[in-house]
C-alpha positions in Angstrom: 44.9 39.4 -42.9 44.4 40.8 -39.8 43.1 38.7 -36.4 40.5 40.2 -34.9 39.8 37.1 -32.6 37.0 34.9 -34.0 33.4 35.5 -34.0 32.9 32.7 -36.8 35.3 31.3 -39.5 33.4 29.3 -42.6 35.6 27.6 -45.2 34.6 29.3 -48.8 33.2 26.0 -50.6 33.7 24.3 -47.9 31.7 22.0 -45.5 31.7 23.1 -42.0 31.7 26.7 -40.4 32.4 27.6 -36.7 30.6 30.2 -34.2 31.3 31.3 -31.2 28.9 33.6 -28.5 31.9 35.0 -26.8 32.0 37.9 -28.8 28.7 38.4 -29.2 27.0 38.3 -26.0 29.4 41.2 -24.6 27.8 44.7 -23.9 24.4 43.3 -25.2 21.5 42.1 -23.6 20.7 38.2 -23.7 18.5 38.7 -27.2 20.4 40.5 -28.6 23.0 38.2 -28.0 21.3 35.7 -29.9 20.3 37.6 -32.6 23.9 38.9 -33.4 25.0 35.4 -33.0 22.1 34.1 -35.4 23.2 36.5 -37.9 26.8 35.4 -37.4 25.5 31.6 -38.1 24.1 32.9 -41.5 27.3 34.7 -42.4 29.6 31.7 -42.0 27.1 29.5 -43.4 27.2 31.8 -46.7 30.9 31.0 -46.8 30.4 27.7 -46.8 28.4 28.1 -50.5 31.2 30.0 -51.3 29.6 33.2 -50.9 32.2 36.1 -50.2 31.6 39.3 -48.2 29.8 41.6 -49.6 30.2 45.1 -49.9 26.4 46.4 -49.8 26.0 48.1 -46.1 23.5 45.7 -44.2 24.1 42.7 -46.0 24.4 39.6 -44.0 27.9 38.9 -45.9 29.5 42.2 -44.9 32.8 41.8 -43.4 32.6 42.4 -39.4 36.2 44.5 -39.9 37.2 43.3 -36.5 33.6 45.2 -34.7 31.2 42.4 -33.4 28.5 45.9 -33.6 28.3 45.4 -37.5 25.8 42.6 -37.2 23.7 44.9 -35.2 23.1 46.7 -38.2 23.0 43.8 -40.6 19.7 42.4 -41.7 19.2 39.9 -44.7 21.0 39.0 -47.5 21.5 41.6 -50.6 19.6 40.8 -54.0 23.2 39.8 -55.0 24.1 37.4 -52.3 20.6 36.2 -52.9 20.7 35.8 -56.6 24.3 33.8 -56.5 22.5 31.6 -53.7 19.7 30.7 -55.9 22.2 30.0 -58.8 23.5 27.4 -56.8 20.1 26.1 -56.6 19.8 27.0 -52.6 16.3 28.5 -51.7 16.4 31.2 -49.4 14.1 31.8 -47.5 12.0 35.7 -47.6 13.2 37.7 -45.0 10.9 37.0 -41.8 9.5 40.6 -40.3 10.2 41.4 -36.3 7.3 41.3 -34.5 
């Protein structure tokens, strides 16, 4: 396993996760940093609900592979990850369009 530094860490089927704004805020506006951190939070919470990394491009559960900019192209959970959560009885709100 490669250690890219912590953006976030969530234990599969765990009870907690950790996120850090340090790498998400580098070389972007405050708004972009906030959006990145929110995406990381959803990703790590997904791990606590036993979701593994997803191969679907754009899915919030996609592995960042050490590149924080990966979060910039993630915008929602893919249908497979949504179904996995729904099967566990976890309600996931529909994607909210940005203004």
